[in-house]
MIDOSE-1310 file (N, C-alpha, C; in nm, 2 decimals, decimal comma, always signed):
residues 149
mpvw	+13,24/+6,46/+8,41/+13,12/+6,54/+8,41/+13,02/+6,49/+8,32; +12,90/+6,47/+8,36/+12,78/+6,41/+8,27/+12,76/+6,51/+8,15; +12,70/+6,46/+8,05/+12,67/+6,53/+7,92/+12,56/+6,64/+7,97; +12,47/+6,62/+8,04/+12,36/+6,72/+8,07/+12,44/+6,85/+8,12
qwll	+12,55/+6,83/+8,21/+12,61/+6,94/+8,26/+12,69/+7,02/+8,16; +12,74/+6,95/+8,06/+12,81/+7,01/+7,94/+12,70/+7,10/+7,87; +12,59/+7,04/+7,83/+12,49/+7,10/+7,77/+12,43/+7,23/+7,85; +12,42/+7,22/+7,97/+12,37/+7,33/+8,06/+12,47/+7,44/+8,06
dsav	+12,61/+7,41/+8,08/+12,71/+7,50/+8,07/+12,72/+7,58/+7,93; +12,70/+7,50/+7,83/+12,70/+7,55/+7,70/+12,59/+7,66/+7,67; +12,47/+7,60/+7,73/+12,35/+7,70/+7,71/+12,36/+7,83/+7,78; +12,42/+7,82/+7,90/+12,45/+7,94/+7,99/+12,54/+8,03/+7,93
lllv	+12,65/+7,97/+7,86/+12,75/+8,05/+7,80/+12,70/+8,11/+7,68; +12,61/+8,05/+7,60/+12,55/+8,11/+7,48/+12,46/+8,22/+7,52; +12,38/+8,20/+7,63/+12,29/+8,32/+7,69/+12,37/+8,43/+7,72; +12,50/+8,42/+7,79/+12,57/+8,52/+7,84/+12,62/+8,59/+7,71
lllc	+12,67/+8,53/+7,61/+12,72/+8,59/+7,50/+12,62/+8,67/+7,42; +12,50/+8,61/+7,41/+12,39/+8,68/+7,35/+12,36/+8,81/+7,43; +12,36/+8,81/+7,56/+12,33/+8,92/+7,64/+12,44/+9,03/+7,63; +12,57/+8,98/+7,62/+12,68/+9,08/+7,60/+12,67/+9,15/+7,46
ygvg	+12,63/+9,07/+7,36/+12,61/+9,12/+7,22/+12,50/+9,23/+7,22; +12,39/+9,20/+7,29/+12,29/+9,30/+7,30/+12,32/+9,43/+7,37; +12,40/+9,42/+7,48/+12,44/+9,53/+7,55/+12,54/+9,61/+7,47; +12,62/+9,54/+7,40/+12,72/+9,59/+7,30/+12,65/+9,68/+7,19
livr	+12,54/+9,63/+7,15/+12,46/+9,71/+7,05/+12,39/+9,82/+7,09; +12,35/+9,82/+7,23/+12,28/+9,93/+7,29/+12,39/+10,04/+7,32; +12,51/+10,01/+7,37/+12,61/+10,11/+7,39/+12,66/+10,16/+7,27; +12,68/+10,08/+7,17/+12,73/+10,13/+7,04/+12,63/+10,24/+6,98
rrvl	+12,50/+10,21/+6,99/+12,41/+10,31/+6,94/+12,41/+10,44/+7,02; +12,42/+10,43/+7,14/+12,42/+10,55/+7,24/+12,55/+10,63/+7,21; +12,66/+10,57/+7,18/+12,78/+10,62/+7,14/+12,78/+10,70/+7,01; +12,71/+10,63/+6,91/+12,70/+10,69/+6,78/+12,60/+10,81/+6,78
srhg	+12,51/+10,81/+6,86/+12,41/+10,92/+6,86/+12,44/+11,03/+6,97; +12,55/+11,01/+7,04/+12,59/+11,11/+7,14/+12,59/+11,25/+7,09; +12,64/+11,28/+6,97/+12,65/+11,41/+6,91/+12,52/+11,45/+6,83; +12,42/+11,37/+6,84/+12,29/+11,40/+6,75/+12,32/+11,37/+6,61
gtfe	+12,21/+11,41/+6,53/+12,21/+11,38/+6,39/+12,21/+11,24/+6,34; +12,16/+11,15/+6,43/+12,15/+11,00/+6,38/+11,99/+10,97/+6,35; +11,98/+10,89/+6,26/+11,84/+10,85/+6,22/+11,84/+10,70/+6,16; +11,73/+10,64/+6,15/+11,73/+10,51/+6,09/+11,74/+10,53/+5,94
lsyr	+11,83/+10,45/+5,88/+11,86/+10,46/+5,74/+11,90/+10,33/+5,69; +11,83/+10,29/+5,58/+11,85/+10,16/+5,52/+11,92/+10,19/+5,39; +12,01/+10,10/+5,35/+12,10/+10,12/+5,23/+12,09/+9,99/+5,15; +12,06/+10,01/+5,01/+12,05/+9,90/+4,92/+12,19/+9,88/+4,85
vgst	+12,23/+9,77/+4,88/+12,36/+9,73/+4,81/+12,33/+9,67/+4,68; +12,42/+9,66/+4,59/+12,41/+9,62/+4,44/+12,33/+9,50/+4,43; +12,19/+9,50/+4,42/+12,11/+9,40/+4,38/+12,01/+9,45/+4,28; +11,99/+9,37/+4,17/+11,91/+9,41/+4,06/+11,77/+9,35/+4,09
ragr	+11,76/+9,25/+4,17/+11,62/+9,19/+4,20/+11,55/+9,28/+4,28; +11,41/+9,30/+4,24/+11,32/+9,38/+4,32/+11,31/+9,34/+4,47; +11,32/+9,43/+4,56/+11,30/+9,41/+4,69/+11,43/+9,35/+4,77; +11,54/+9,32/+4,70/+11,65/+9,25/+4,76/+11,77/+9,36/+4,78
gwll	+11,85/+9,32/+4,87/+11,98/+9,40/+4,88/+11,97/+9,51/+4,98; +11,86/+9,51/+5,06/+11,84/+9,62/+5,16/+11,90/+9,58/+5,30; +11,98/+9,67/+5,35/+12,05/+9,64/+5,48/+11,99/+9,76/+5,57; +11,95/+9,72/+5,69/+11,91/+9,81/+5,79/+12,02/+9,87/+5,86
glgr	+12,01/+10,01/+5,89/+12,12/+10,07/+5,96/+12,08/+10,21/+6,02; +12,18/+10,27/+6,06/+12,17/+10,41/+6,11/+12,25/+10,50/+6,02; +12,20/+10,62/+6,01/+12,26/+10,73/+5,94/+12,31/+10,84/+6,04; +12,42/+10,90/+6,01/+12,47/+11,00/+6,11/+12,54/+11,11/+6,01
ysge	+12,49/+11,25/+6,04/+12,56/+11,35/+5,97/+12,69/+11,38/+6,05; +12,79/+11,39/+5,98/+12,93/+11,43/+6,03/+12,99/+11,54/+5,95; +12,95/+11,66/+5,97/+13,00/+11,77/+5,89/+12,95/+11,76/+5,75; +13,04/+11,74/+5,64/+13,01/+11,74/+5,51/+12,97/+11,60/+5,46
tlew	+12,97/+11,49/+5,56/+12,95/+11,36/+5,52/+12,84/+11,29/+5,59; +12,77/+11,21/+5,50/+12,66/+11,11/+5,56/+12,72/+10,98/+5,58; +12,73/+10,94/+5,71/+12,77/+10,80/+5,74/+12,67/+10,71/+5,76; +12,69/+10,58/+5,72/+12,60/+10,48/+5,73/+12,66/+10,36/+5,82
frif	+12,59/+10,32/+5,92/+12,64/+10,21/+6,00/+12,55/+10,09/+6,00; +12,59/+9,97/+5,99/+12,50/+9,86/+5,99/+12,43/+9,85/+6,14; +12,32/+9,81/+6,14/+12,23/+9,81/+6,27/+12,28/+9,71/+6,37; +12,32/+9,59/+6,31/+12,36/+9,47/+6,40/+12,51/+9,45/+6,41
slsp	+12,59/+9,55/+6,38/+12,72/+9,55/+6,38/+12,78/+9,61/+6,51; +12,89/+9,56/+6,57/+12,95/+9,63/+6,68/+13,06/+9,72/+6,65; +13,09/+9,73/+6,51/+13,19/+9,82/+6,47/+13,17/+9,96/+6,48; +13,26/+10,04/+6,54/+13,23/+10,19/+6,56/+13,25/+10,27/+6,44
rpka	+13,30/+10,21/+6,32/+13,32/+10,28/+6,20/+13,20/+10,26/+6,10; +13,18/+10,36/+6,03/+13,08/+10,34/+5,93/+13,12/+10,25/+5,80; +13,02/+10,18/+5,77/+13,04/+10,09/+5,66/+13,03/+10,16/+5,52; +12,98/+10,28/+5,51/+12,97/+10,35/+5,39/+12,95/+10,50/+5,43
swlr	+13,00/+10,59/+5,34/+12,99/+10,73/+5,36/+12,98/+10,80/+5,23; +12,91/+10,91/+5,24/+12,89/+10,99/+5,10/+12,92/+11,14/+5,14; +12,99/+11,20/+5,05/+13,01/+11,35/+5,06/+12,89/+11,43/+5,02; +12,85/+11,54/+5,09/+12,74/+11,60/+5,05/+12,75/+11,67/+4,91
sels	+12,88/+11,72/+4,87/+12,89/+11,78/+4,75/+12,89/+11,68/+4,64; +12,89/+11,56/+4,65/+12,88/+11,45/+4,55/+12,74/+11,40/+4,53; +12,66/+11,42/+4,63/+12,52/+11,37/+4,62/+12,42/+11,47/+4,55; +12,33/+11,41/+4,46/+12,22/+11,48/+4,41/+12,09/+11,40/+4,42
fdnr	+11,99/+11,46/+4,46/+11,86/+11,40/+4,49/+11,79/+11,37/+4,35; +11,75/+11,26/+4,32/+11,68/+11,23/+4,19/+11,52/+11,21/+4,22; +11,49/+11,12/+4,31/+11,34/+11,09/+4,32/+11,32/+11,03/+4,45; +11,19/+11,02/+4,48/+11,15/+10,95/+4,61/+11,02/+10,86/+4,57
rtpe	+11,01/+10,76/+4,64/+10,90/+10,67/+4,60/+10,86/+10,58/+4,73; +10,75/+10,52/+4,73/+10,71/+10,44/+4,84/+10,77/+10,29/+4,81; +10,80/+10,22/+4,91/+10,85/+10,08/+4,89/+10,75/+9,99/+4,82; +10,80/+9,92/+4,73/+10,71/+9,83/+4,64/+10,74/+9,68/+4,66
gaee	+10,63/+9,60/+4,67/+10,65/+9,46/+4,69/+10,72/+9,42/+4,80; +10,83/+9,34/+4,79/+10,91/+9,28/+4,89/+10,99/+9,39/+4,98; +11,00/+9,51/+4,92/+11,07/+9,62/+4,99/+10,99/+9,65/+5,12; +10,86/+9,64/+5,11/+10,77/+9,68/+5,23/+10,82/+9,59/+5,35
faly	+10,86/+9,47/+5,33/+10,89/+9,38/+5,43/+11,04/+9,39/+5,47; +11,11/+9,44/+5,38/+11,27/+9,45/+5,41/+11,31/+9,58/+5,48; +11,21/+9,68/+5,48/+11,24/+9,80/+5,53/+11,17/+9,84/+5,66; +11,21/+9,93/+5,73/+11,13/+9,99/+5,84/+11,00/+10,03/+5,81
pdhl	+10,90/+10,03/+5,89/+10,77/+10,07/+5,85/+10,76/+10,22/+5,82; +10,68/+10,26/+5,73/+10,67/+10,40/+5,69/+10,78/+10,47/+5,63; +10,88/+10,40/+5,58/+11,01/+10,45/+5,52/+10,98/+10,48/+5,37; +11,04/+10,57/+5,32/+11,04/+10,60/+5,18/+11,17/+10,58/+5,12
viel	+11,17/+10,53/+4,99/+11,29/+10,50/+4,92/+11,33/+10,62/+4,84; +11,45/+10,67/+4,86/+11,50/+10,78/+4,79/+11,61/+10,74/+4,69; +11,61/+10,80/+4,57/+11,71/+10,76/+4,46/+11,81/+10,88/+4,45; +11,93/+10,86/+4,46/+12,03/+10,96/+4,46/+12,13/+10,92/+4,36
rdrd	+12,22/+11,02/+4,33/+12,33/+10,99/+4,25/+12,46/+11,05/+4,32; +12,57/+10,98/+4,30/+12,69/+11,02/+4,34/+12,79/+10,99/+4,24; +12,92/+11,01/+4,27/+13,02/+11,00/+4,18/+13,04/+10,85/+4,12; +12,98/+10,77/+4,19/+12,99/+10,62/+4,16/+12,87/+10,58/+4,08
gele	+12,76/+10,66/+4,07/+12,65/+10,62/+4,00/+12,53/+10,63/+4,09; +12,42/+10,55/+4,06/+12,30/+10,55/+4,13/+12,31/+10,49/+4,27; +12,23/+10,53/+4,35/+12,23/+10,49/+4,50/+12,09/+10,50/+4,55; +12,05/+10,39/+4,64/+11,92/+10,41/+4,70/+11,93/+10,40/+4,84
lams	+11,86/+10,49/+4,92/+11,86/+10,48/+5,06/+11,70/+10,48/+5,10; +11,68/+10,45/+5,22/+11,53/+10,45/+5,26/+11,53/+10,51/+5,40; +11,44/+10,61/+5,42/+11,43/+10,67/+5,55/+11,29/+10,71/+5,58; +11,26/+10,77/+5,70/+11,13/+10,81/+5,72/+11,10/+10,95/+5,66
aasl	+10,98/+10,99/+5,65/+10,94/+11,11/+5,58/+11,01/+11,23/+5,66; +11,01/+11,22/+5,79/+11,07/+11,33/+5,87/+11,23/+11,34/+5,86; +11,29/+11,22/+5,85/+11,43/+11,22/+5,82/+11,46/+11,26/+5,68; +11,37/+11,24/+5,59/+11,39/+11,28/+5,44/+11,39/+11,44/+5,45
tgfq	+11,29/+11,50/+5,52/+11,30/+11,64/+5,53/+11,43/+11,70/+5,58; +11,48/+11,63/+5,69/+11,61/+11,67/+5,74/+11,73/+11,65/+5,64; +11,72/+11,54/+5,57/+11,82/+11,51/+5,47/+11,82/+11,61/+5,36; +11,71/+11,64/+5,31/+11,70/+11,74/+5,20/+11,75/+11,88/+5,25
awle	+11,72/+11,91/+5,38/+11,77/+12,04/+5,43/+11,92/+12,04/+5,44; +11,97/+11,92/+5,49/+12,13/+11,91/+5,50/+12,19/+11,91/+5,35; +12,13/+11,85/+5,26/+12,17/+11,83/+5,13/+12,18/+11,98/+5,07; +12,07/+12,06/+5,09/+12,08/+12,19/+5,03/+12,16/+12,30/+5,10
arpp	+12,19/+12,27/+5,23/+12,25/+12,37/+5,31/+12,41/+12,36/+5,28; +12,44/+12,37/+5,17/+12,59/+12,36/+5,13/+12,66/+12,49/+5,17; +12,79/+12,48/+5,19/+12,86/+12,60/+5,23/+12,85/+12,71/+5,12; +12,88/+12,83/+5,17/+12,88/+12,94/+5,07/+12,99/+12,92/+4,95
gtdw	+12,97/+12,96/+4,83/+13,05/+12,94/+4,73/+13,04/+12,81/+4,65; +12,94/+12,73/+4,70/+12,92/+12,60/+4,63/+12,86/+12,64/+4,49; +12,92/+12,56/+4,38/+12,87/+12,59/+4,25/+12,76/+12,48/+4,23; +12,63/+12,53/+4,23/+12,53/+12,43/+4,22/+12,51/+12,36/+4,08
dqrq	+12,56/+12,43/+3,98/+12,55/+12,38/+3,85/+12,66/+12,28/+3,81; +12,77/+12,27/+3,88/+12,88/+12,19/+3,84/+12,92/+12,10/+3,96; +12,83/+12,01/+3,99/+12,86/+11,91/+4,08/+12,95/+11,81/+4,03; +13,02/+11,73/+4,13/+13,12/+11,64/+4,08/+13,05/+11,50/+4,05
v	+12,93/+11,50/+4,02/+12,85/+11,37/+3,99/+12,87/+11,33/+3,84
């Protein structure tokens, strides 16, 4: 078989694989959002450099837990999750410098605390309103003064 046929077959195979990956991402997002409560959520992993460490993803409320899924992963499992009872809201701010390019447009950066320390997430203003309502809607009997943070 001539070289050009190998190259053509390889290009077609690569195109089919990319198409399957794209369809897989669409199906995964549909499955994750089937029960509602999903929104665009970026998560900053441990980087001390300004504007670095942001990963785009999806957030989903699942009972007492906020789950975070990477946007370009095919995994049906969350990469990170946080319990509502362990989160406390510290501050919100607009993205600064390189963060403006690393995040979705019109997203706000929120600073939180959990049992492991400080945490930064980014979401839209509408999602932030929903997040704050979810955070404050703790079950009856929650001791607001003695969180596990």
